[in-house]
Kinemage of the C-alpha trace (Angstrom):
@kinemage 1
@onewidth
@group {chain A} dominant
@subgroup {mainchain}
@vectorlist {calphas} color= white
{ca met a 1} P 10.788 -3.135 4.212
{ca phe a 2} L 14.100 -3.613 5.562
{ca cys a 3} L 15.160 -3.095 9.033
{ca gln a 4} L 19.015 -0.930 10.000
{ca asp a 5} L 20.929 -3.404 10.334
{ca thr a 6} L 19.616 -5.286 7.097
{ca ala a 7} L 19.900 -1.741 5.254
{ca arg a 8} L 23.515 -1.556 6.979
{ca arg a 9} L 24.899 -4.903 5.716
{ca val a 10} L 23.259 -4.034 2.316
{ca val a 11} L 25.719 -0.955 2.040
{ca glu a 12} L 28.657 -3.463 3.824
{ca leu a 13} L 28.510 -6.199 0.813
{ca leu a 14} L 28.340 -3.521 -2.251
{ca gln a 15} L 31.140 -1.412 -0.543
{ca glu a 16} L 33.116 -4.962 -0.416
{ca lys a 17} L 31.939 -5.843 -4.163
{ca asn a 18} L 33.129 -1.890 -4.899
{ca trp a 19} L 29.253 -1.719 -6.579
{ca arg a 20} L 26.864 1.203 -6.561
{ca ile a 21} L 23.004 0.944 -6.487
{ca thr a 22} L 20.144 2.714 -7.918
{ca phe a 23} L 16.881 2.458 -7.376
{ca ala a 24} L 13.324 2.127 -9.261
{ca glu a 25} L 10.465 2.310 -7.064
{ca ser a 26} L 6.927 2.706 -7.680
{ca cys a 27} L 4.235 1.455 -5.065
{ca thr a 28} L 6.846 1.376 -2.251
{ca gly a 29} L 7.409 5.325 -2.940
{ca gly a 30} L 10.890 5.341 -2.445
{ca leu a 31} L 11.040 3.353 0.946
{ca ala a 32} L 13.574 0.983 -0.272
{ca ala a 33} L 15.470 4.434 -0.869
{ca ala a 34} L 15.179 6.401 2.286
{ca glu a 35} L 16.002 2.804 4.516
{ca leu a 36} L 19.510 2.135 2.707
{ca val a 37} L 20.155 6.154 3.354
{ca gly a 38} L 19.654 5.708 6.523
{ca val a 39} L 23.209 4.273 6.823
{ca ser a 40} L 25.498 6.901 7.188
{ca ser a 41} L 28.114 5.221 4.680
{ca ala a 42} L 25.719 4.689 1.988
{ca ser a 43} L 26.815 7.686 -0.087
{ca ser a 44} L 29.630 5.650 -1.009
{ca val a 45} L 27.516 3.335 -3.209
{ca phe a 46} L 24.110 4.688 -3.276
{ca asp a 47} L 23.903 6.969 -6.934
{ca gly a 48} L 20.054 7.678 -6.739
{ca ser a 49} L 16.355 6.696 -7.053
{ca phe a 50} L 13.714 7.175 -9.361
{ca val a 51} L 10.153 7.111 -8.151
{ca thr a 52} L 6.935 7.090 -10.481
{ca tyr a 53} L 4.148 6.592 -8.295
{ca ala a 54} L 1.322 7.476 -10.467
{ca asp a 55} L 0.465 5.518 -13.812
{ca ser a 56} L 0.761 8.774 -15.843
{ca ala a 57} L 4.591 9.430 -14.503
{ca lys a 58} L 5.007 5.689 -15.406
{ca leu a 59} L 4.065 6.964 -19.320
{ca val a 60} L 6.814 9.537 -19.554
{ca asp a 61} L 9.122 8.980 -22.679
{ca arg a 62} L 12.089 8.236 -20.548
{ca ser a 63} L 14.492 9.194 -23.788
{ca lys a 64} L 13.717 12.445 -22.830
{ca leu a 65} L 14.767 12.977 -19.979
{ca tyr a 66} L 18.301 13.695 -20.407
{ca glu a 67} L 17.748 16.618 -23.626
């Protein structure tokens, strides 16, 4: 999806803005998050990722995830 130069630039921009990022992925199977964490300083801007690939996983009542 990204090349490493693009992922590195995304991290730099997030750092400049003092923003953080979280992904919710499906058919990419976590690819966006994997590319971003390939940048050594990504932990300063990356909170996490949710990957729900199967349709049945998308039907979970998300309000119960944090009980």
